[in-house]
Each structure stands twice: as C-alpha cells, then as structure tokens.
VEXDREN-2710 file (C-alpha; in Angstrom, 1 decimal):
% VEXDREN-2710
k/r/px/py/pz
1/MET/0.0/0.0/0.0
2/ALA/1.3/3.5/-0.9
3/ILE/0.0/7.0/-1.5
4/LYS/0.9/8.0/-5.1
5/GLY/-0.4/10.5/-7.7
6/VAL/-0.9/14.1/-8.6
7/ILE/-3.9/16.0/-7.2
8/SER/-5.4/19.4/-6.9
9/LEU/-7.7/20.3/-4.1
10/PRO/-10.8/22.4/-3.6
11/GLY/-10.2/26.0/-2.7
12/ASP/-9.0/27.1/0.7
13/LYS/-11.9/27.7/3.1
14/SER/-10.3/30.8/4.7
15/ILE/-9.7/32.5/1.3
16/SER/-13.1/31.4/0.0
17/HIS/-15.0/32.9/2.9
18/ARG/-13.1/36.2/2.4
19/THR/-13.6/36.4/-1.3
20/LEU/-17.3/36.4/-0.6
21/LEU/-17.3/38.6/2.5
22/PHE/-15.1/41.3/0.9
23/SER/-17.5/41.8/-2.1
24/PRO/-19.6/44.6/-0.4
25/PHE/-16.5/46.8/-0.5
26/THR/-16.6/46.6/-4.3
27/ARG/-19.1/47.5/-7.0
28/GLY/-20.0/45.2/-9.9
29/LYS/-18.9/41.7/-10.8
30/ASN/-16.2/39.7/-9.0
31/ILE/-15.4/36.1/-10.1
32/ILE/-14.2/33.3/-7.9
33/HIS/-12.8/30.1/-9.4
34/ASN/-12.2/26.9/-7.4
35/ILE/-14.2/28.1/-4.4
36/SER/-14.3/25.7/-1.5
37/THR/-17.1/23.2/-1.9
38/GLY/-17.7/22.9/1.9
39/LEU/-21.0/23.7/3.5
40/ASP/-19.3/26.4/5.7
41/VAL/-18.5/28.6/2.7
42/GLU/-22.0/28.1/1.2
43/SER/-23.3/29.3/4.6
44/THR/-21.4/32.6/4.1
45/ARG/-22.7/33.0/0.5
46/GLN/-26.3/32.4/1.6
47/CYS/-26.0/34.9/4.5
48/LEU/-24.8/37.6/2.0
49/LEU/-27.6/36.8/-0.4
50/ASN/-30.0/37.4/2.5
51/CYS/-28.3/40.8/2.9
52/GLY/-29.1/41.9/-0.6
53/ILE/-25.8/40.7/-2.3
54/LYS/-26.4/39.1/-5.7
55/SER/-24.5/36.0/-6.6
56/ASN/-24.5/33.1/-9.2
57/LYS/-22.9/29.7/-8.6
58/ASN/-21.9/27.1/-11.2
59/LYS/-20.1/24.2/-9.5
60/GLN/-16.8/25.7/-8.2
61/ILE/-17.2/29.1/-10.0
62/VAL/-19.0/31.9/-8.3
63/GLU/-19.9/35.4/-9.5
64/ILE/-20.7/37.8/-6.7
65/PHE/-21.7/41.4/-7.3
66/GLY/-20.5/44.1/-5.0
67/SER/-23.1/46.5/-3.5
68/GLU/-24.1/47.9/-0.2
69/LEU/-25.6/45.5/2.3
70/SER/-29.3/45.7/3.0
71/GLU/-31.1/44.7/6.2
72/PRO/-31.9/41.0/6.1
73/LYS/-35.6/40.1/6.4
74/LYS/-34.8/37.0/8.5
75/PRO/-32.1/35.8/10.9
76/LEU/-28.8/34.8/9.2
77/ASP/-28.0/31.1/9.5
78/CYS/-24.2/30.5/9.9
79/GLY/-24.6/26.7/10.2
80/ASN/-21.5/25.2/11.7
81/SER/-19.1/28.0/10.5
82/GLY/-17.3/30.0/13.1
83/THR/-15.6/32.0/10.3
84/THR/-19.0/33.0/8.9
85/ALA/-20.4/34.0/12.3
86/ARG/-17.5/36.0/13.6
87/LEU/-16.5/37.8/10.4
88/LEU/-20.1/38.5/9.5
89/VAL/-20.7/40.2/12.9
90/GLY/-17.8/42.6/12.2
91/LEU/-18.9/43.2/8.6
92/ILE/-22.5/44.0/9.6
93/ALA/-21.5/46.2/12.6
94/GLY/-19.2/48.2/10.3
95/ASN/-22.0/48.6/7.7
96/GLN/-24.5/49.9/10.3
97/ILE/-27.4/47.6/9.6
98/ASN/-29.7/45.6/11.9
99/ALA/-29.3/41.8/11.7
100/THR/-29.5/38.6/13.9
101/ILE/-27.1/35.7/13.3
102/PHE/-27.4/32.2/14.7
103/GLY/-25.8/28.8/14.1
104/ASP/-26.2/25.1/14.8
105/LYS/-25.8/23.5/18.3
106/SER/-22.0/23.2/17.9
107/LEU/-21.5/26.8/16.8
108/SER/-23.9/28.0/19.5
109/SER/-21.5/26.6/22.1
110/ARG/-18.5/28.4/20.9
111/PRO/-17.4/31.6/22.7
112/MET/-18.3/35.0/21.1
113/ASN/-17.3/37.3/23.9
114/ARG/-13.9/37.6/22.3
115/ILE/-15.6/39.6/19.5
116/ILE/-18.4/41.1/21.5
117/LYS/-16.2/42.9/24.0
118/PRO/-14.0/44.9/21.5
119/LEU/-16.9/45.6/19.2
120/GLU/-18.9/47.1/22.1
121/HIS/-15.8/49.3/22.9
122/MET/-16.1/50.6/19.3
123/GLY/-19.7/51.5/19.9
124/ALA/-21.5/48.5/18.5
125/LYS/-24.8/47.6/20.1
126/LEU/-25.0/43.8/20.4
127/VAL/-27.5/41.6/22.2
128/SER/-26.4/38.0/22.8
129/LYS/-27.3/34.9/24.7
130/LYS/-24.7/35.2/27.6
131/SER/-21.9/35.9/25.0
132/PHE/-23.0/33.0/22.8
133/LEU/-25.1/32.9/19.6
134/PRO/-27.6/34.0/18.6
135/ILE/-26.3/37.6/18.4
136/GLU/-28.6/40.6/17.5
137/ILE/-26.7/43.5/15.9
138/LEU/-28.3/46.9/16.2
139/SER/-27.4/49.7/13.8
140/SER/-24.9/52.0/15.4
141/LYS/-21.9/54.2/14.4
142/LEU/-18.5/52.9/15.3
143/ASN/-15.4/54.6/16.5
144/GLY/-11.8/53.5/16.0
145/ILE/-10.2/51.6/18.8
146/ASN/-6.8/50.8/20.3
147/TYR/-7.0/47.1/21.2
148/LYS/-4.8/44.3/22.2
149/ILE/-6.1/41.0/20.8
150/THR/-5.4/38.6/23.7
151/VAL/-6.5/35.4/22.0
152/ALA/-4.5/34.1/19.0
153/SER/-7.4/34.0/16.6
154/ALA/-7.5/35.1/12.9
155/GLN/-11.3/35.1/13.1
156/VAL/-11.3/37.7/15.9
157/LYS/-8.7/39.9/14.2
158/SER/-10.6/39.7/10.9
159/CYS/-13.9/40.6/12.5
160/LEU/-12.4/43.7/14.1
161/ILE/-10.7/44.7/10.8
162/LEU/-14.0/44.5/8.9
163/ALA/-15.7/46.6/11.6
164/ALA/-12.8/49.1/11.7
165/LEU/-13.2/49.7/7.9
166/GLY/-16.6/51.1/8.7
167/ALA/-15.6/53.2/11.7
168/LYS/-15.3/57.0/11.9
169/SER/-11.6/57.0/12.9
170/PRO/-8.5/54.8/12.6
171/SER/-8.1/51.6/14.6
172/HIS/-4.9/50.1/16.0
173/PHE/-4.6/46.4/16.9
174/LYS/-1.9/44.4/18.5
175/GLU/-1.8/40.6/18.3
176/VAL/-0.5/38.5/21.2
177/LEU/0.7/36.0/18.7
178/LYS/0.9/36.5/14.9
179/THR/-2.0/34.6/13.2
180/ARG/-3.0/33.9/9.6
181/ASP/-3.1/37.2/7.7
182/HIS/-5.4/36.6/4.7
183/THR/-7.7/39.5/5.6
184/GLU/-4.8/42.0/5.7
185/ILE/-3.1/40.7/2.4
186/MET/-6.3/40.5/0.4
187/LEU/-7.9/43.8/1.5
188/LYS/-4.6/45.7/1.0
189/ASN/-4.4/44.1/-2.5
190/MET/-7.9/45.5/-3.2
191/GLY/-6.8/49.0/-2.1
192/ALA/-7.8/49.2/1.6
193/GLU/-5.5/51.2/3.8
194/ILE/-4.2/48.6/6.2
195/LEU/-0.7/49.0/7.7
196/VAL/1.0/46.0/9.2
197/ASN/4.2/46.1/11.2
198/GLY/4.8/42.7/12.9
199/LYS/2.1/42.2/15.5
200/TYR/0.8/45.8/15.0
201/ILE/-2.0/46.6/12.6
202/GLU/-3.5/50.0/11.7
203/VAL/-6.8/50.1/9.9
204/LEU/-8.0/53.3/8.3
205/PRO/-11.7/53.7/7.6
206/THR/-12.4/53.0/3.9
207/LYS/-13.6/56.0/2.0
208/LYS/-13.5/54.6/-1.5
209/ILE/-14.8/51.6/-3.5
210/LEU/-12.2/48.8/-3.5
211/LYS/-10.9/47.0/-6.6
212/ASN/-12.8/44.1/-8.1
213/TYR/-11.2/40.7/-8.3
214/ASP/-11.0/37.6/-10.5
215/ILE/-9.3/35.0/-8.4
216/THR/-8.5/31.3/-8.6
217/VAL/-8.6/30.2/-4.9
218/PRO/-5.6/28.1/-4.1
219/GLY/-6.0/24.6/-2.6
220/ASP/-6.7/24.5/1.2
221/PRO/-3.5/23.6/3.1
222/SER/-5.6/22.3/6.0
223/SER/-7.3/19.8/3.7
224/ALA/-3.9/19.0/2.0
225/ALA/-2.5/18.2/5.5
226/PHE/-4.4/14.8/5.5
227/PHE/-2.8/13.7/2.3
228/ILE/0.6/15.1/3.3
229/GLY/0.4/13.1/6.5
230/ALA/-0.6/9.9/4.7
231/ALA/2.3/10.2/2.2
232/LEU/4.8/10.8/5.0
233/ILE/3.8/7.8/7.2
234/ILE/3.0/5.1/4.6
235/PRO/6.1/3.4/3.0
236/ASN/6.9/4.0/-0.7
237/SER/4.5/6.9/-1.0
238/ASN/5.2/9.8/-3.3
239/LEU/2.6/12.5/-3.9
240/ILE/2.4/15.8/-5.8
241/LEU/-0.1/18.5/-4.6
242/LYS/-0.7/21.3/-7.1
243/ASN/-2.0/24.9/-6.5
244/ILE/-1.7/24.8/-2.7
245/LEU/-2.0/28.0/-0.6
246/PHE/1.6/28.7/0.7
247/ASN/1.0/31.7/2.9
248/PRO/3.7/31.6/5.6
249/SER/1.1/32.0/8.3
250/ARG/-0.6/28.8/7.0
251/ILE/2.3/26.4/6.5
252/GLY/3.5/26.1/10.1
253/PHE/2.4/22.4/9.7
254/ILE/4.9/21.9/6.9
255/ARG/7.7/23.8/8.7
256/VAL/7.2/21.6/11.7
257/LEU/7.2/18.4/9.7
258/LYS/10.4/19.4/7.9
259/ARG/12.0/19.9/11.4
260/MET/10.9/16.2/11.9
261/ASN/12.8/15.2/8.8
262/ALA/9.8/15.2/6.4
263/GLN/10.7/15.0/2.8
264/ILE/8.6/17.9/1.4
265/GLN/9.9/19.9/-1.7
266/VAL/8.5/23.0/-3.4
267/ILE/8.3/22.6/-7.1
268/LYS/6.9/26.0/-8.2
269/LYS/5.6/29.2/-6.6
270/TRP/3.4/32.1/-7.7
271/LYS/0.8/34.6/-6.3
272/GLU/-3.0/35.0/-6.4
273/LEU/-4.5/38.3/-5.1
274/GLY/-1.3/38.8/-3.1
275/GLU/-1.4/35.3/-1.6
276/LEU/1.6/32.9/-2.2
277/VAL/0.7/29.6/-3.9
278/ALA/2.9/26.5/-4.6
279/ASP/3.1/23.0/-6.1
280/ILE/4.8/20.6/-3.6
281/GLN/6.1/17.0/-3.6
282/ILE/5.9/14.7/-0.5
283/SER/7.7/11.4/0.0
284/TYR/7.6/8.8/2.7
285/SER/9.9/9.8/5.5
286/GLN/11.5/8.4/8.7
287/LEU/10.2/11.0/11.1
288/ASN/11.7/12.2/14.4
289/SER/9.7/13.4/17.4
290/ILE/9.4/17.1/18.3
291/ASP/8.4/19.5/21.1
292/LEU/5.9/22.2/20.1
293/LYS/5.3/25.3/22.1
294/SER/2.8/28.2/22.1
295/LYS/4.6/30.0/19.3
296/ASP/4.3/27.0/16.9
297/ILE/0.5/26.6/17.3
298/PRO/-1.3/29.5/15.5
299/ALA/0.1/28.6/12.1
300/MET/-1.0/24.9/12.4
301/ILE/-4.0/25.0/14.7
302/ASP/-6.3/23.3/12.2
303/GLU/-3.8/20.6/11.4
304/LEU/-3.2/19.4/14.9
305/PRO/-5.5/16.4/14.7
306/ILE/-3.7/14.9/11.7
307/PHE/-0.4/16.0/13.2
308/ALA/-1.2/13.9/16.3
309/LEU/-1.6/10.8/14.1
310/ILE/1.7/11.6/12.3
311/ALA/3.5/12.0/15.6
312/SER/2.3/8.6/16.6
313/GLN/4.4/7.2/13.8
314/ALA/7.5/9.3/14.6
315/ASP/10.5/8.0/16.6
316/GLY/10.4/9.3/20.2
317/ILE/8.2/11.4/22.4
318/THR/6.3/14.3/20.9
319/THR/4.9/17.1/23.1
320/VAL/2.3/19.7/22.2
321/LYS/1.7/22.6/24.6
322/GLY/0.0/26.0/24.3
323/ALA/-2.9/24.6/22.2
324/LYS/-5.7/25.3/24.6
325/GLU/-7.6/26.9/21.8
326/LEU/-8.3/23.4/20.5
327/ARG/-10.8/23.0/23.2
328/HIS/-13.0/25.6/21.5
329/LYS/-13.2/24.2/18.0
330/GLU/-16.0/22.1/16.5
331/SER/-15.3/19.7/19.3
332/ASP/-13.0/19.7/22.3
333/ARG/-10.2/18.6/20.0
334/ILE/-7.7/17.8/22.7
335/LYS/-10.2/15.4/24.2
336/SER/-11.3/14.1/20.8
337/ILE/-7.7/13.4/19.7
338/CYS/-6.6/11.8/22.9
339/ASN/-9.6/9.5/23.5
340/ASN/-9.7/8.3/19.9
341/LEU/-6.0/7.7/19.5
342/LYS/-6.0/5.7/22.8
343/ASN/-8.8/3.6/21.3
344/ILE/-6.6/2.5/18.4
345/GLY/-3.5/1.7/20.4
346/VAL/-1.6/4.9/20.5
347/LYS/0.3/5.9/23.6
348/ILE/-0.9/9.4/24.4
349/ILE/-1.4/11.5/27.5
350/GLU/-3.9/14.4/27.6
351/LEU/-2.6/17.8/29.0
352/LYS/-4.7/20.9/29.8
353/ASP/-3.3/22.6/26.7
354/GLY/-2.1/19.8/24.5
355/PHE/-0.9/16.2/24.7
356/VAL/2.2/13.9/24.8
357/ILE/2.6/11.1/22.3
358/GLU/5.1/8.2/22.4
359/GLY/6.0/6.8/19.0
360/PRO/6.2/4.8/16.9
361/SER/2.9/3.1/17.7
362/ASN/1.3/0.1/16.1
363/VAL/-2.2/1.3/15.1
364/THR/-5.0/-1.3/15.9
365/GLY/-8.6/-1.4/15.1
366/GLY/-11.1/0.3/17.3
367/LYS/-14.2/2.5/17.6
368/ILE/-13.9/6.2/17.0
369/LYS/-16.2/9.0/17.9
370/SER/-15.9/11.9/15.5
371/PHE/-17.9/14.2/17.8
372/ASN/-19.4/15.6/14.5
373/ASP/-16.0/17.2/13.9
374/HIS/-14.9/17.0/10.3
375/ARG/-11.2/17.2/11.1
376/ILE/-11.4/14.4/13.6
377/ALA/-13.3/12.2/11.1
378/MET/-10.8/12.8/8.3
379/THR/-7.8/12.1/10.7
380/PHE/-9.2/8.7/11.5
381/GLU/-10.0/7.9/7.9
382/ILE/-6.2/8.3/7.4
383/ALA/-5.6/6.1/10.4
384/LYS/-7.4/3.3/8.6
385/LEU/-4.5/3.1/6.2
386/LEU/-2.1/2.1/9.0
387/THR/-3.8/-1.1/10.0
388/SER/-5.5/-4.2/8.5
389/GLU/-7.9/-4.2/11.4
390/ASN/-11.3/-2.4/11.4
391/ILE/-11.5/1.2/12.5
392/ILE/-15.2/2.2/12.8
393/ILE/-16.0/5.9/12.8
394/ASN/-19.5/6.7/14.2
395/ASN/-20.1/9.7/11.9
396/THR/-18.3/10.8/8.8
397/ASP/-21.1/12.9/7.2
398/CYS/-19.6/15.9/9.0
399/ILE/-16.7/15.8/6.5
400/ASN/-19.0/17.5/4.0
401/ILE/-18.8/20.6/6.2
402/SER/-15.3/21.4/4.7
403/PHE/-14.4/18.7/2.1
404/PRO/-17.1/16.7/0.4
405/GLU/-14.6/15.2/-2.1
406/PHE/-12.3/13.9/0.7
407/LYS/-13.0/10.2/0.3
408/ASP/-13.0/10.2/-3.5
409/THR/-9.6/12.1/-3.5
410/LEU/-8.2/9.6/-1.0
411/ASN/-9.3/6.6/-3.0
412/LYS/-7.7/8.2/-6.1
413/ILE/-4.2/8.2/-4.5
414/ASN/-4.5/5.1/-2.3
415/ASN/-2.6/2.5/-4.3
416/SER/-3.4/-0.5/-2.3
END
C-alpha cells in the first residue's frame, strides 16, 4: 500500500470565505474560481444573499456582485461555521445595519465574547445569549479603537478589521501571537489602507470603493494536510499537490514536519490576489519526534488532529503545549484526539493545553467518535491506512462541512 499520484484540491476555506465577505466593499462583478465546496463557505454566501448581495454559482465558479448590504428580512444562519459568524458580525456592525445571526448546536456553544467585547468598545450595540449565539446586531456608528487581541485568533482579528473599515476614525490592533493574515493581504491588494508592522495593525476607515477581483482560490493547506500526512507515514509513498496555498502563516504544519525530517519539496511558486501559492512534492519519511510550544500553534491550529496521528508514527516522544484553543473548536479537539488515539493503540497523555505522544505506535482497530467534527473524522480515515484491522467511525457525514470530495480524493491516490 502506498500514496501516489498528482492531485489538486478544492479552494482554501479561509480564502473562499473572504472572497465572498469582501464583495460589499466593491461594486459590480467579482469572479471566484475553485471556491471551497464545503458547507461552511456556502453558509457565508447564503448569508450575503439574504443581505441583498447578488451571486450566481456554477459548481466551483461563483460570480458575486459588490453592492451595499441591506437589512436582512430574516435571521442569518451560519450553520457550523465560526468564520462566517465572527466575520459577518464585524462586517454587519461596520455597515451599520440591523441583523441577527445564529448557528447550529456546535457553533452556539463556541465563545463569542472575544468579538463582542471589542466591538462594544467601538460603539457596537450587540445583544447575545450570555456571549454565545444568537447575536442581534443593532445599527450604530462605530469609533476607531486601540485594542490588544489577547486570544490568538485570525477570526477575531478579521472581525475587528472588517468593523474598523466602517468606523469613523483609525483603529490600532496588537496581536498577542501572529495569526494567519489573509484579511490584511487580500484587502490591501484590493486597495484598503491597512498598515502591518509585525504584530501591530493599523486600519484606516475605507472612504473609497475597493478594486474588483477575478481569483482562482488556491487549494486548502488544512485539507492538504491529511494527504501530506498519509504520504509521510505510509512506506513507498510519493505525492504531488498542485496549487496549494503557501501563505507563511498557514504552513506552520509543513515547517514543523520538515523539522521532523519530512521530505517535502517546493516545485513551483506564484501569487493570487497577493497570496503565495505553490506546487509541492511529498515522499515517505522516517520522522523524528518534536516538542511544540505556544509560538508554533497558531500557524498549524487546524492541522493538529492529523499532526497527532503523524506524531504517533515518529520515533520518540512528541509534546504539544500551548494549544488550549483546540478545546473551543467544532469539538474539544484535545479530548477528541486523545480519547480516539487511545482507542486504536496509540500511547498518548492528555494535557490541559495539549498532549504527549510516544511513537512509533502500532495502530490497531477500534471504535472512533468523530464528535461531529470534520477534522477528527478525516484524521481517523487516514488512520485506517495504517492497519488491517477495522477502525469504525461513528459519523463521517460531518466531512461534508469542509471537504465533500475527501473520500474520493483519498481513493484516487491510495494505491493498495
């Protein structure tokens, strides 16, 4: 059995959300090729349609027409998408319209005070259910703010930037840890006045219409991580991934793997709407263990479930600390990772903010609870490749939230 082939992946979720959400700053037609096929991104598009934005979709090509937002006639359903919910609150607050947003049970359990507090400092009027969804946004004028973002979250930062573009005066933000910077890169490329100096960000209120765009969304590195992981830990594997987002704030996973002796090579690089894109080659590797600290986590937060499986096949003891944010994802991912890996024979210890894994482990059969978390389900689909015994996952339908083509793509490159 080996992982072999050449594949391209559906568009990056983070970029796809933003290509939709930034359209109200433009006027006229914007074209998005290779948009993410996940349900989360379609939740964003549907919310914008309900706010008066016009859009057409044909498979993975979307036309979206820039115009002012109008007050929605019904509450906006964000489904399972934290990106939709948090960025949309900032966008709506900055556009000074009334709206209510809500989500499914999982999203309704995720903390929103991290955006509510700074937005209220800016003058936003928000009514929430004890700092959880649903959130009612009441039309109000916003002022600029000086604010230290104490949680390492690109969603929080992006929410505040979108709100700040509609404020009456400049805003200044400082990140506690540098997080993915798609919002800054893309909006600057469209003509917004956003100044970035390390962890410091200045946002000037937008007083002009921003440039339209015609973009091919690069492949999602968080989705690519599952195939990268499979190729690294299954003998004789050799895989080429084309058109993958290679933003430095999104490839912490790859940088960490290379420190573990992973054979990952860049074949070609270019840019789309200011974002770095690459074709890469991955080969089976004899991996070493590693210790990860807080500074390593933001650039690989979404990849930690598959990283844990990879670490279980590395030589030595791998430690992950400073990843407490995992407990506030679609599931408590620290618990999900640890409980499930134990169920298939991996030696792992749960920490308050991470875990410790002893490798290499012989993966066995077992029962897996996905906790309705797409990244947990995909991780243990990869684990199935490491054993001839049965691994039974209780729910894999949740994979459709981010990557409906996952199983077909895996079957294409699984040369068993």
